[in-house]
C-alpha positions in Angstrom: 139.6 101.1 163.4 140.8 104.7 163.9 142.6 106.9 161.4 144.8 109.9 162.3 145.8 112.5 159.8 149.2 114.3 160.0 151.1 117.0 158.1 153.6 119.8 158.6 153.7 123.3 157.3 155.9 126.4 157.6 155.4 129.8 155.9 152.4 128.4 154.1 150.9 131.8 153.4 154.2 133.4 152.3 154.9 130.7 149.7 151.2 130.3 148.7 150.7 126.7 149.7 147.1 125.4 149.5 147.6 124.0 153.1 144.2 125.0 154.3 142.6 123.3 151.3 144.8 120.2 152.0 143.7 120.0 155.7 140.1 120.5 154.7 140.2 117.7 152.2 141.7 115.3 154.8 139.5 116.1 157.8 136.4 114.0 156.7 138.6 110.9 156.5 140.3 111.1 160.0 139.4 111.1 163.7 142.1 113.6 164.5 144.5 115.7 162.4 148.0 116.5 163.7 149.6 119.6 162.2 153.2 120.4 163.0 153.6 124.2 162.4 157.1 125.4 161.9 158.4 128.7 163.1 156.9 130.9 160.3 157.4 134.5 159.3 153.6 134.8 158.5 150.3 133.8 160.0 150.3 130.2 159.0 149.6 129.0 162.6 146.6 131.3 162.9 145.3 130.2 159.5 145.3 126.6 160.7 143.6 127.4 163.9 141.0 129.5 162.0 139.7 126.3 160.4 138.1 125.7 163.8 137.8 121.9 163.8 137.9 119.9 167.0 139.8 117.3 165.2 142.9 119.5 164.6 145.8 119.4 167.0 148.5 121.9 166.4 152.0 121.8 167.9 154.9 124.1 167.2 158.3 123.2 165.9 161.6 125.0 165.2 163.3 124.1 162.0 167.1 123.5 161.9 168.0 125.5 158.9 171.5 124.0 159.0 170.0 120.6 158.2 170.6 120.9 154.4 171.3 117.4 153.3 169.0 115.7 150.9 165.8 117.4 152.2 166.3 115.6 155.6 164.5 118.4 157.4 161.3 117.5 155.6 161.4 114.0 156.8 162.3 115.1 160.3 159.2 117.4 160.4 157.1 114.6 159.0 158.3 112.2 161.7 157.6 114.7 164.4 154.0 114.9 163.4 153.8 111.1 163.0 155.0 110.7 166.6 151.9 112.5 167.8 149.2 110.4 166.1 147.0 107.9 168.0 145.1 106.1 165.2 145.5 102.6 163.9 146.3 104.1 160.6 148.1 107.5 159.8 147.1 109.4 156.8 149.7 111.9 155.5 149.4 114.8 153.2 151.9 117.5 152.5 150.9 121.1 152.3 150.5 121.2 148.6 148.6 117.9 148.3 144.8 117.8 148.2 142.3 114.8 148.1 139.3 114.7 145.8 135.9 114.1 147.5 135.0 111.7 144.7 137.7 109.3 146.0 136.4 109.2 149.6 134.6 105.9 149.1 137.6 104.3 147.4 139.9 105.4 150.3 137.5 104.0 152.9 137.1 100.8 151.0 140.9 100.4 150.7 141.3 101.0 154.5 138.6 98.3 155.4 140.3 95.9 153.0 143.8 96.5 154.3 143.1 96.7 158.0 142.7 93.0 158.9 145.6 92.0 156.6 148.8 92.4 158.7 150.9 92.0 155.6 149.8 95.3 154.2 151.8 98.1 155.8 150.6 101.0 153.6 148.2 102.2 150.9 149.3 103.6 147.6 147.8 106.6 145.8 148.0 107.8 142.2 149.3 111.3 141.6 148.1 114.2 139.4 150.9 116.8 139.3 149.8 120.2 138.1 152.3 122.5 136.6 152.1 126.2 135.9 148.3 126.1 135.7 145.3 124.2 137.0 144.7 123.2 133.5 147.9 121.2 132.7 149.3 118.1 134.4 152.7 116.4 134.1 152.8 113.6 131.6 156.4 112.4 131.5 159.1 110.6 133.5 159.8 113.9 135.3 156.7 113.3 137.5 156.4 110.3 139.8 153.2 108.4 139.3 152.4 106.9 142.7 153.4 107.2 146.4 152.3 105.9 149.9 150.0 108.3 151.9 148.4 105.9 154.3 150.5 103.8 156.7 149.7 101.4 159.5 150.7 103.1 162.8 152.9 101.8 165.6 154.9 99.3 163.6 158.1 101.3 163.2 157.4 103.1 159.8 159.2 106.3 159.3 159.4 109.1 156.7 162.1 108.3 154.1 164.6 110.5 152.3 163.1 114.0 151.7 159.7 112.9 152.9 158.3 111.8 149.6 157.5 108.3 151.0 158.0 105.9 153.9 159.9 102.8 154.9 160.1 100.4 157.8 163.6 99.6 159.2 165.0 101.0 155.9 162.9 98.5 153.8 160.2 99.2 151.3 156.7 98.8 152.5 154.2 96.2 151.3 151.3 98.2 150.0 147.7 97.9 148.6 147.2 100.0 145.5 144.0 102.1 146.0 143.6 103.9 142.7 142.6 107.0 144.8 144.3 110.2 143.8 146.5 112.9 145.3 146.2 116.3 143.5 149.6 117.9 143.8 149.5 121.7 143.4 153.1 122.6 144.5 154.0 123.8 141.0 150.9 126.0 140.5 151.6 129.4 141.9 151.9 133.0 140.6 155.4 133.1 139.1 156.7 135.5 141.7 155.6 133.3 144.6 157.0 130.3 142.8 160.4 131.9 142.4 160.4 132.8 146.1 159.6 129.3 147.0 162.4 127.9 144.8 164.9 130.1 146.5 163.8 128.9 149.9 163.0 125.3 149.1 166.3 124.4 147.4 168.1 125.4 150.6 167.0 122.1 152.1 169.1 120.2 149.6 171.9 122.6 148.4 174.3 125.3 149.7 173.6 128.9 149.1 176.0 129.2 146.2 174.2 126.4 144.4 170.9 128.1 144.9 172.2 131.5 143.6 173.8 129.8 140.6 170.9 127.5 139.7 167.7 129.3 140.8 169.1 132.7 140.0 168.2 136.1 141.2 165.2 136.9 138.9 162.0 138.0 140.5 159.7 135.6 138.7 159.8 131.9 137.9 160.1 130.7 134.4 157.8 127.7 133.8 160.0 126.3 131.1 161.2 123.0 132.6 158.0 121.1 133.3 158.7 118.6 130.6 155.7 117.1 128.7 152.3 118.1 130.0 148.7 117.3 129.0 145.4 119.1 129.4 143.6 118.1 132.6 140.1 116.9 131.6 138.7 116.1 135.1 137.4 118.1 137.9 139.4 119.6 140.8 138.5 119.0 144.5 135.7 121.3 145.6 137.9 122.8 148.4 140.1 124.3 145.6 137.3 126.1 143.9 137.9 129.6 145.4 141.7 129.3 144.9 141.2 128.4 141.3 138.8 131.2 140.8 141.3 133.8 142.1 144.0 132.7 139.7 145.6 135.9 138.4 148.4 134.9 136.0 148.6 133.4 132.6 150.4 130.2 131.8 151.3 129.4 128.2 152.4 125.9 127.2 153.5 124.8 123.7 154.2 121.1 123.5 156.6 121.6 120.7 158.9 123.7 122.9 158.8 121.5 125.9 162.3 120.8 127.1 163.2 117.1 127.2 166.3 115.0 126.3 166.3 112.6 123.4 166.6 109.7 125.9 163.5 110.8 127.8 161.5 111.4 124.6 162.3 107.9 123.6 161.4 106.4 127.0 158.2 108.5 127.1 157.2 107.1 123.7 157.8 103.5 125.0 155.6 104.3 128.0 152.9 105.6 125.9 152.8 102.6 123.7 153.2 100.0 126.5 152.1 101.6 129.8 155.4 100.5 131.3 157.9 103.1 132.6 161.4 101.6 132.2 163.6 102.1 135.2 160.8 103.7 137.3 161.8 104.3 141.0 159.3 102.6 143.2 159.6 103.1 146.9 157.1 100.3 147.7 156.1 96.7 147.0 152.6 96.3 145.6 151.2 93.0 147.0 147.6 93.6 146.4 
């Protein structure tokens, strides 16, 4: 059994993505790692090459900035990278997602369990979404709990929607639930870098006028809309240590001032009591 990794990145340095840490966390688990590097205004490509791994294969892409419907450009770039993989399985991480070394054995065990079972098309991961700080994680309906990050290759699976997940011929994949984690750091940046990312990122979903009206022209991002958070009690992946050490901003969170509708507060309380998330969007079918 062979495993390929694949990802895409553009302007990773400019928008302060932990893409190097993401790649480093994935390398021990794959036989090759395909990186689609978009036409960047910074030294993202050189940064990937500087990791100096024989497993890494870089190819260049040009983003169609006119493709602004529902984040479709992100799925397109994901599929371009997927088309280059050779493994029996394809392991996908986005540029702000990092694996924890403590989960390596779980991931390998899940792969060995899934590989001989042709009914399993993908492997599901739990998510830890950090917001504003490396010390706080999302704990509400605002944050999706699970998504597919390992897929069986060469059976017609494609990136779906805005590249959050995958489908086969438009149908949800049958997956094995691994209990391994993906640490999502896309919402942990200095407020100035986060605001620049928002101005750029929303252009893949909305016209310029919407971005100006909704994101605004302020220079720093206001971390007021993260919903309910909870303190993170665990450890971060070792590859994140230096980035965390260099943190140079302060994030203040007051649970009493967290913005949330009455409906979501009620639904969150039901989830707390029962463990069931009413109306949860699941882009997969758990069969094992």
